[in-house]
C-alpha positions as CSV (number, residue, x, y, z in Angstrom):
1,M,0.2,0.2,-0.1
2,D,1.5,3.3,-1.3
3,I,1.6,6.7,0.3
4,R,-1.6,8.0,-1.8
5,A,-3.3,5.3,-1.0
6,I,-2.7,5.7,3.1
7,A,-3.2,9.5,2.4
8,M,-6.8,8.5,0.2
9,G,-7.6,5.9,3.4
10,L,-7.3,8.3,5.9
11,L,-9.0,11.2,4.3
12,F,-12.0,9.1,3.3
13,A,-12.3,7.9,6.7
14,F,-12.2,11.3,8.4
15,I,-14.8,12.9,5.8
16,W,-17.1,9.7,6.2
17,S,-17.0,10.2,10.1
18,S,-17.7,13.9,9.8
19,A,-20.7,13.1,8.1
20,F,-22.8,11.9,11.4
21,S,-21.9,15.5,13.0
22,S,-23.0,17.5,10.0
23,A,-26.0,15.3,9.8
24,R,-26.9,15.9,13.3
25,I,-26.8,20.0,12.9
26,I,-29.2,19.6,9.8
27,V,-32.0,17.2,11.2
28,A,-32.2,19.9,14.1
29,D,-33.5,22.9,12.0
30,A,-35.0,20.1,8.7
31,P,-37.0,17.5,7.9
32,P,-34.1,14.6,7.9
33,L,-35.3,12.7,4.8
34,A,-36.0,15.9,2.6
35,S,-32.9,17.5,3.4
36,L,-31.3,14.2,2.4
37,A,-32.9,13.8,-0.7
38,M,-31.9,17.5,-1.7
39,R,-28.3,16.6,-0.9
40,F,-28.2,13.5,-3.0
41,L,-30.1,15.7,-5.7
42,L,-27.3,18.3,-5.9
43,S,-24.7,16.0,-5.4
44,G,-25.9,13.6,-8.3
45,I,-26.2,16.5,-10.5
46,I,-22.8,17.6,-9.7
47,G,-21.3,14.4,-9.9
48,V,-23.0,13.4,-13.7
49,I,-22.3,17.1,-15.1
50,I,-18.5,16.7,-13.8
51,A,-18.7,12.8,-15.2
52,R,-19.9,14.4,-18.3
53,A,-16.9,16.8,-18.7
54,L,-14.8,14.5,-17.9
55,G,-15.5,12.2,-21.1
56,Q,-17.5,9.5,-18.9
57,T,-21.0,8.0,-20.0
58,W,-24.1,6.6,-18.4
59,A,-23.6,4.1,-20.7
60,L,-22.7,1.5,-17.8
61,S,-22.5,-2.1,-18.0
62,R,-24.9,-4.2,-16.4
63,E,-23.2,-5.1,-13.5
64,Q,-22.3,-1.3,-12.9
65,W,-26.2,-0.5,-13.3
66,R,-26.8,-3.2,-10.7
67,A,-24.7,-2.4,-7.9
68,T,-25.5,1.5,-8.6
69,L,-29.2,0.6,-7.9
70,I,-28.5,-1.9,-4.9
71,F,-26.1,1.3,-3.6
72,G,-28.4,3.9,-4.3
73,L,-30.9,2.0,-2.4
74,C,-29.5,0.4,0.6
75,Q,-26.5,3.1,1.1
76,N,-28.6,6.5,0.4
77,A,-31.9,5.8,0.9
78,I,-32.3,2.9,3.2
79,Y,-28.8,3.5,5.4
80,L,-28.6,7.5,5.2
81,G,-32.0,7.9,5.5
82,L,-32.8,5.7,8.9
83,N,-29.5,7.5,10.5
84,F,-31.1,11.0,10.0
85,V,-34.4,10.2,11.2
86,A,-32.3,8.5,14.5
87,M,-30.4,11.5,15.0
88,Q,-33.3,13.8,16.1
89,T,-33.6,11.8,19.1
90,I,-30.0,9.8,19.5
91,Q,-26.3,11.6,19.6
92,A,-23.9,11.7,16.7
93,S,-21.5,9.6,18.0
94,L,-23.6,6.9,18.8
95,A,-24.6,6.6,15.0
96,S,-21.4,6.8,14.1
97,I,-19.9,4.2,16.4
98,I,-23.2,2.2,15.2
99,A,-22.3,2.3,11.4
100,S,-18.8,1.4,12.2
101,T,-19.9,-2.0,13.0
102,M,-20.4,-2.5,9.5
103,P,-16.6,-4.1,8.4
104,L,-17.5,-7.1,11.2
105,M,-21.1,-7.2,9.5
106,V,-19.5,-7.5,6.3
107,A,-17.1,-10.5,7.4
108,L,-20.0,-11.9,9.7
109,A,-21.8,-12.2,6.5
110,S,-19.2,-13.2,4.6
111,W,-18.5,-16.3,7.1
112,I,-21.9,-17.5,7.6
113,I,-23.8,-16.8,5.0
114,F,-21.2,-17.3,1.6
115,R,-19.5,-19.8,3.8
116,D,-15.3,-17.6,3.3
117,R,-12.9,-19.0,5.6
118,L,-12.3,-16.8,8.7
119,P,-9.0,-17.0,10.0
120,K,-8.6,-16.8,13.9
121,L,-7.6,-13.6,14.0
122,G,-10.8,-13.1,12.1
123,V,-13.2,-14.8,14.6
124,L,-11.2,-13.0,17.6
125,G,-11.7,-9.7,15.7
126,L,-15.5,-10.4,15.8
127,A,-15.8,-10.9,19.3
128,F,-13.9,-8.2,20.2
129,G,-16.4,-5.9,18.1
130,I,-19.3,-7.5,19.3
131,A,-18.2,-7.0,23.2
132,G,-17.4,-3.3,22.3
133,V,-21.1,-2.9,21.1
134,V,-22.3,-4.5,24.1
135,I,-20.5,-2.4,26.4
136,I,-21.4,1.0,24.7
137,M,-25.3,-0.5,24.5
138,S,-25.4,-1.5,28.1
139,A,-24.1,2.1,28.9
140,R,-26.4,4.0,26.6
141,I,-29.4,2.0,27.8
142,E,-28.8,2.8,31.5
143,A,-28.3,6.1,30.4
144,G,-32.1,6.1,28.9
145,V,-31.0,6.1,25.0
146,D,-34.1,6.4,22.4
147,L,-34.2,2.5,21.5
148,R,-36.1,3.3,18.7
149,G,-33.4,5.5,17.2
150,V,-31.0,3.1,18.1
151,A,-32.9,0.0,16.1
152,L,-33.0,2.5,12.8
153,C,-29.2,2.7,13.5
154,L,-29.1,-1.0,13.4
155,I,-31.2,-1.7,10.2
156,G,-29.3,1.4,8.1
157,A,-26.1,-0.6,9.4
158,V,-27.5,-3.9,7.7
159,A,-28.5,-1.7,4.4
160,L,-24.9,-0.5,4.6
161,T,-23.7,-4.1,4.6
162,V,-25.6,-4.8,1.6
163,A,-24.3,-1.7,-0.4
164,T,-20.8,-2.8,0.7
165,L,-20.9,-6.4,-0.6
166,S,-22.5,-4.7,-3.9
167,M,-19.5,-2.7,-4.6
168,R,-17.1,-5.1,-6.6
169,G,-19.4,-4.2,-9.3
170,A,-19.7,-0.5,-9.3
171,S,-15.8,-0.6,-8.9
172,S,-14.7,-2.4,-12.2
173,G,-15.3,-0.8,-15.9
174,G,-14.6,2.8,-15.5
175,N,-17.0,5.5,-15.3
176,L,-16.4,6.1,-11.7
177,L,-17.6,9.6,-10.8
178,M,-20.7,9.0,-13.0
179,V,-21.4,5.9,-10.8
180,V,-21.4,8.3,-7.9
181,G,-23.7,10.7,-9.3
182,L,-26.1,8.1,-10.5
183,Q,-26.2,6.2,-7.4
184,M,-27.2,9.2,-5.3
185,L,-29.9,10.1,-8.0
186,V,-31.8,6.9,-7.0
187,G,-31.6,7.4,-3.6
188,S,-32.9,11.0,-4.0
189,A,-35.6,9.7,-6.2
190,I,-36.1,7.2,-3.2
191,L,-36.0,9.6,-0.5
192,G,-38.0,12.2,-2.2
193,V,-41.1,9.9,-2.2
194,A,-40.5,8.7,1.1
195,S,-40.7,12.5,2.5
196,G,-43.5,13.1,0.7
197,V,-45.6,10.7,2.2
198,T,-44.2,11.3,5.7
199,E,-43.0,14.9,6.4
200,T,-44.2,18.3,6.8
201,L,-41.5,20.4,5.1
202,V,-41.0,23.0,7.8
203,V,-37.2,24.7,7.8
204,N,-35.5,26.4,9.9
205,V,-33.1,28.3,7.9
206,T,-29.9,29.1,9.8
207,P,-26.4,29.8,9.5
208,E,-25.3,26.5,10.7
209,L,-27.7,24.4,8.9
210,I,-26.7,26.2,5.4
211,A,-22.9,25.6,6.0
212,A,-23.7,21.8,7.5
213,F,-25.6,21.6,4.5
214,V,-23.3,22.4,1.5
215,Y,-20.5,20.6,3.7
216,T,-22.3,17.7,3.7
217,T,-23.5,17.9,0.0
218,L,-19.9,18.1,-1.0
219,A,-17.9,16.3,1.3
220,P,-19.3,13.3,2.9
221,G,-22.2,13.5,-0.4
222,L,-19.7,13.5,-3.4
223,L,-15.8,13.7,-2.5
224,A,-15.9,10.7,0.0
225,T,-17.9,8.7,-2.0
226,W,-15.5,9.4,-5.3
227,I,-12.2,8.5,-3.1
228,W,-13.7,5.1,-1.7
229,F,-14.3,4.2,-5.4
230,K,-11.0,5.2,-6.4
231,L,-9.7,3.6,-3.1
232,V,-10.7,0.1,-3.9
233,E,-9.7,0.6,-7.6
234,R,-6.4,1.2,-6.4
235,I,-5.9,-1.3,-3.6
236,G,-8.8,-3.9,-3.5
237,A,-12.0,-3.8,-1.6
238,V,-10.3,-5.9,1.3
239,R,-7.3,-3.5,1.7
240,A,-9.6,-0.5,1.2
241,A,-11.7,-1.6,3.9
242,T,-8.7,-1.5,6.6
243,F,-9.5,2.0,7.0
244,H,-12.8,1.7,8.4
245,F,-11.4,0.8,11.5
246,L,-10.2,4.3,12.4
247,N,-14.4,5.4,11.9
248,P,-15.2,4.6,15.6
249,F,-12.3,7.3,16.8
250,F,-13.1,9.6,14.3
251,G,-16.8,9.8,14.4
252,V,-16.7,10.3,18.7
253,A,-13.8,12.6,18.3
254,I,-15.8,15.0,15.7
255,A,-18.8,14.3,17.8
256,A,-17.1,15.7,20.7
257,L,-15.0,18.4,19.7
258,L,-17.9,20.0,17.2
259,L,-21.3,19.3,19.2
260,G,-19.8,18.9,22.7
261,E,-21.1,15.4,23.0
262,R,-19.8,13.9,26.0
263,L,-18.3,10.1,26.2
264,S,-18.5,8.0,29.5
265,L,-15.4,5.8,30.2
266,R,-17.5,2.7,29.2
267,D,-17.9,4.7,25.9
268,V,-14.3,5.1,25.6
269,I,-13.5,1.4,26.4
270,G,-16.0,0.3,23.9
271,V,-15.2,2.0,21.1
272,L,-11.2,0.8,21.7
273,I,-12.3,-2.3,21.8
274,I,-14.6,-2.0,18.5
275,T,-11.6,-0.5,16.9
276,V,-9.2,-3.6,17.6
277,G,-12.1,-5.9,16.3
278,I,-12.5,-4.2,13.1
279,L,-8.8,-3.9,12.8
280,A,-8.2,-7.7,13.2
281,V,-10.7,-8.2,10.9
282,Q,-9.8,-6.6,8.4
283,L,-6.0,-7.9,8.7
284,S,-7.2,-11.4,9.0
285,R,-8.9,-10.8,5.6
286,Q,-5.7,-9.4,4.1
287,A,-4.1,-12.4,5.1
288,K,-6.1,-14.5,3.6
289,T,-6.0,-13.1,0.4
């Protein structure tokens, strides 16, 4: 893994983790699904325009179209939609921790469903990850966390796992930026319908809302997704996924600095254990390949 790949991975992990704090700011003043639909509409249009300017085409392969539709539905609509709704009642740090368990879910699904061999280090990593989640959840439940919000984040993490398993088809065949833009438009369409059915459009326009929306649209919405596709193309999905071990740390650190969210000692211990678990799982998958 070269220096450029390391820099891309670190930048992706930081931007991806920061999205939870910016989302928390947005949902405080605007409907979550409508905000997300608008974000994806703008990000998708920008992505498609840039892709066309670079000579890319929307004549994708069948595998790319399949992956784009699955990614748009599972990550953009279900995962992020449920997380935005959940962050009306739970902290950004908790949402980021739950989402960060996705690499563990991918490894578990590959092991149980697809019968992929998981080395002992990977099994140990899964055990660590589950233990860390239990520690954090027990502390938050005792503190009176909104269980509905937690459930929405957990369902979202499962959807993100499905989206991740579809990545291989989307990262081959070129036209990466076009794929990024189109899967965002897919998510925007689905979320727009869901918002129209379930939400009342009331927005409290503030400088914080505008800044968070612009940042979320351009950075996590467009830049981070493009970086992830390019990173997978450069070093492969298994090695790229190693950088997810940084997400629990970055997520809680950014929420603490930007939003002033406080963490208990059990939260810190749980985050460290989950981080070690994710790293162990990813290292075991690298060793296997």
